[in-house]
N, C-alpha and C positions, 0 to 999 in steps of 0.2 A: 849588544845583545843582552837582554834581561835574563838573569838566572835567579833561581830560588832553591836553596839547598836543604834546609831543615824543615821538618813538618811544622807548618804554620810559624815561620820565623818571626813574623810580626803579630802573632796571635798567641795569647797566653795558654792555648791548649796544645802547644807544641810538645814534642817528646822532651821533657826537661827533667834532669836529675839534679838534685840539690845536695851539695856537700856542705855541712854546717859544723861549726866548732862547738863542742860542749853543750849540746841540746839547747841552743839559745833561741829556738823558734819552733813553734808547732801550731797546728790548726786542729780544732776539735770537730769531730763529725757528729757528736751526740745530738746536737740540735737538728741535724738532718736525718737522723735515724727515724724511720717510720714504723711504728708497731704494726705487725701483721699477725692475725690470728688464723691459723690453718686448722680446719676441723680434723680432729684425730680420726674420725669415722670415715673420712674420705678415702675410698678404696682405689687402689691402683695395682697394676701388675708390673713386676720388675724383672728385667733380664740383664744379666751381667756376663761379660766374656771378653773376647779379643778378636780382632780382624787381622788376617794374614793373607799374603799372596800364595796362591795354591801351588805354584811351582817352586819358588825359592824359599817358602816358609817365612819370609821376611815380614815383620810386623808392619802394618800399614797405619802409621801414625796420622792422626787427624782425619781418619775416615769419617764420613757422615752417615748417621742413621736417621731416617725420617719415617714418620707414620704416614702411610699412603692415604692421600685424600684429606690430610689434616695439616695444620700449621704447627706440628709438634716434632721436635728433632733434638738430637744431641750429637756430640763430637767425641771421637776416641782421643785418648791422650797420645803422647809421642811414642809410647810403647804399644799402641794399638788397642789398649784396654778401654772398655766402655761400660757404662751403667745407664740403662734407659728405663724410665718410669712412664707408664702409659695408663690413663684412666681405665678402670675396669670395663666401662661401657664400650671400649674399643678393643677388648681382648680378642675378638675374632678378626681384627684387621691385619694388614700386611705391613712389614717393615722393609723399606728400601735402603740397602747399604751401597754406598757409592764411594769411589776413590779415583783420583786423577789417573788416567791411563789404564783403567780397568773396567771390565763389564759390570754393570749394576747387578745386584742380586736382590731378588724379592723373596722374603721369607714370611710364612704365616707366624704371627705372634704367638699363637697357641702351641706351636711346635718348639718354641725356645724355652730352655730351662731357666730356672731362677739364677743359676750361676754356672760358670765354666763353659759357656758357649764358645765354640770355635767357628768363625765365619771365614770362609775362604773365597777370595775373589780372583777371577782369571784375568791375566794380562790381556789387554786389547790395544795394540798399537799398530800404527801404519808408518813404515819408514819412508823417509824422503831425503834425497841427497841434499846436503847443506847448500843453500842458495843465498848469496849475498843480495840484500835489497839494494836496488839502484839508488844513486844519490837523491833523486827526487821522490822516491817511494816512501821514505820515513815520514816526510811531511804529509803526503797524501794519505798514508795509512793512519797516522794518529789523528789527523783532522777528521777522517771518516769515522773512526772509533768515537771521538768526542761528539761529532755531529749526530750520532745515532743514540746518544744516551737517553733521550726522551722516548725513543722507540723500544729500547732494550731494558731499561731499568724502571723500577717502581716510581710512579708519579703521584702517589697518594701518601698521606701520612699514616704511619703504622705505630702502634704501641707494641713494643717488643719486650718480652721477658728474656733477660740475658744473664749468663753466669760470667763473673769476672774474677780473675785471680792475678795477684802480683806477688812476686818473690824477690827478695834481696839476699844475695850470698856474699859473705866476706871470705875471700879465698875459696875454701871448699865447704864452709859451714853456713847454713841458713841462719840469718840474723833477724829476718822479718818475713812473715807470711800473712797476707790479707786475702780474704775471699768475700764475695758478695753476690747476691741476686739483685739485679737492678731492673727497674722499669725504664725503658728507653723510648723516648718519643722521637722516632726517626722521621725526618722531614723528607719531602719529595726530592728526587735526585737533582733537579734543576733549581730547587729553592735556595735562596741565599740565607735562609734561616738556619741557625745552628741546631744540631741535634741536642736534646736535653735528657737528663737522667736523674733518677732519685733512687734511694736505697729501699729495698723491701726487707732484706735481711743481710747481716754481715757478721764476720768474725775476724779476729786478728790476734797475732801474738808477735811481740818484738822483744828480743833479748838485748837490752841496751848494754849489758855487761861485756858483750863481745864487739862493741862498736868503738872501743878505744876512746879517743878524744873527739871522734868525728861522728856526727849523726848524718847518715846517708839516707836521703828521702827522694821519693819519686813523686813529682807534682803533676796533677791532672791526669793520672793514669787512665781512668775510664774514658775520658775525652780524647786522650791520645789514641786509644783503641778505635774510637769512632772516626777519628780523623784519618785512620788508615783505609777508610772507604774511599779509595782513590777515584772512583767513578762519580761520587758526590763531591769530592774535594780534589779534582784533577790538578789544581794549582800547587798541590803539595809535591808533585813529582813531574807531571807533564802539562804544559800549556802550549798554546799555538806557537809562542815565540821561544819555547824551550826545546822543541823537537829537534832543531838543528844542532843542538849540543850533543846529540847522541848518535851512535852508530848502531843500526838495527840489522839483525840477521835472522832469516827464517831457518831455525835450527832443525825442526822436524815437524811431524804431524802426529798427534795422539788422539785419544778419545776420552770423553766422560760419558759412560754408557755407550750409546750409539752415535753420539754427537762428535763430529770431527772438529779438531782444534789445531790451529797453528801454535807452535811453540816459538815465540819471538824473543830472541836474546837481544839485550840492549846494554850498552856501556857508553860512558862519556868519551868524546874525542880526546886524544892525548894532549891536544893544545889547550883544552879547557882547564883552567887552574882552580876554579872553585870546586869544592867537594860536591859531587852529584851522585847519582845512584847507578847501580848495575844489577842486572837480574834477568828474569824471564816473565813474559806475559803469556797467558794461555787464552787464545782468542778464538771464538767460534767462527768457523770458516764461512758460514752463510750470513749470519747477522752482524758479525764483527763486534760482538759483545765480549768484553773481558770477563772470563769466568773465574780466573784465579791469577794471582801475581805473587812472586817471591823475589825479593830484592834486598840489596844491602847498600849502605852508605860508604862512599870512598873515604876512608879515614887516614889516608896516607899523610896528609898535612895535619899534624897534631894540633897546631895552634888554631887553625880555622875550624876543624871539626870539634874541638873543645868548646869554641865559642857558641856552637849550635846547641849545646846541651847544658853546660854548667852555669848555674845562677850565681853561686858563691862557693868558694873553696877555702880550705884552711891555709893559714900563713905558712910559708916554708915548704910548700909542696907544689909539684906539677901534677895536674889532673887532666887526663885526656882519654877518649874512647879508643879501644883497640878493635872493637867489633860492634856493628849495629846492623842487625838483620830483621826483616819484616816479611809478613805473609798476610794475605787477605783472600778469602774465598766468598763466592756468591752462590745463591741457591735460586732455582727456578720455581715460580709459583704463578699459575694462570698466564703463562707466556711472558712474564716479566722476571727479571733477576733482582734479587734483594741481597743486601749485606747479610752474611751468615757467620763469618768467623774471622778473627784477626789475631795476630801474635807479633810481639816485638821482643827481641833479645838484645841487650846492650851490655857490653863489658867495658869497665873502666880500670885504668891503672893509675895508682897514686905513687909518685916518686918523691920520697921524703929526703930533704937535705941532710938531716942529722940522724938518719936511721939507716941501718945496714940493709934491711929488707924492704922491698916495695910491698904495697897492698893492692889486691885486686878485688873489685866489687863487680858483681853480675846481677842485673835485674831483668826479670822476664815478666811481661804482662800478656794476658790472653783473654779474649772475650768470645763467647759462643752464644748465638741466638737459639733459644730453646722453644719459644712460642711467640706468635705474633697475631695481631688482628688490625683491621683497618679502622681508623678513628678519624674524626674531623675536628680540627681546632682544639684538640685536647692538650692540656699542659700539666706538668708535674705539680703536685701539691707542695712538695718541699724539695726544690731543685738543688742538685749539687752544683757548687761553684766550679768553674773551669780550673781554678787553682787548688782544688781539693787535694789533700794528702791522705790517702787511704790508710797508710800505716799508723795513723793516729787514732784509728777506731779500735775498740776494745771488746773482749769477751767472746765466748762461744765454743772454744775448742774442747772444753770438758765434756760436751755432749756429742756422742758418736752419731746420734740421730738428728743432729742439728738442722739438716736441710729439709727433712720431711718429704713432701711430695715434689719438691723442686728437682728438675734435671740439672745436674752439674757435671763438669768434666772430671773424670776420675783422676786423682793425683798420680803423678809419675812416681816411680819407686822411691826416688830420693826424697820427694815431697811427702809421700806417704810415711816414710820413716821419720821425717821431721815432725809430722802431725802426731804420730804415736808417742814420740818423746815429749812433746808438749802436753799431751793428755796425761801421761804418766806423772809428769812433774806437777801438773795441776791437781791430780788426785792426792799426791803426797802432801801438797800444801793445804789441802782441805782439813 
């Protein structure tokens, strides 16, 4: 039985973290940087705040805000905080706020303040006794989901504006932070052509003094985010001949807005030795479209899971992942679902032979689609290579208004503190 464990194992766009000794290798993005001039006079309205659950007061991390009737949206950070910029011509429009398992909320943009908006969403769930899927059902269910991709997902090329962020932490300290606005040329769901991307604007800061003798780099980050579109790239987690490797359970029924969804839990059978995934699929009960997925890689086997990620490692050290979690969300437009958000968090442990203490590195990448339009046969002028290393890009953090009119994901509190430290240091150095 054929199995495939890592994102694009035979493809250079897989989730790959590189550990290198003494800064011996680097890739420059300067040739790929495309100058963009944004008119200062371009007016927009801005609203900032946070999204919480009305009963529990819990922050709803990664809630989606969309301008009704337009292809403009943003995503809240893990703390539920958001910043949404909308062209002034749409100032009388409505904002739709949505979150898994909660009722959608429609708010007039004109009623939102510039700052400190509190948006509360009501829980909207339907309980269902846990039902185990019969042995033949997993194959039938996944085949049905895959066979309906052409009906459920976008079949046209889109040019998307996306915000991308990647961070690298050594133990509890940020050692690298890269952010970019990218133009992504998203291919139709059934197309064999690979998605392509180019940089509109980017900034980065890396503190090499905190990296010891090791340069820790994430290769192909933006393309990894795009590969997390498991409906365009089902071979990265589910294929027809992989379904039998998993045990499926219908855990519950929930809602997105008024849409009923199955929560399908999946995990590999205990007799499967290769590292596979476990997690949850959120599937529309009528169309069988996957609207969201959260899953993790089984990293129990250190050697096998390490082979999926590590390109090179320092001599005298064991390097292996201790955690690898993923998330992907889709959005509806004109009856079709399109890629909207993805996130990956990977934690590595380095065991040194001649050192008393081990080192932990954690890398997070996330991508949010903020705008999109249909295009035909369009290609990037200056395409990023799948092997791109974003942390080799330079400049930008000294300017607090760096992003201009672009919609970006608000930094989480720890990232925001890191950015403030970077800006203070840059000001002292000027």
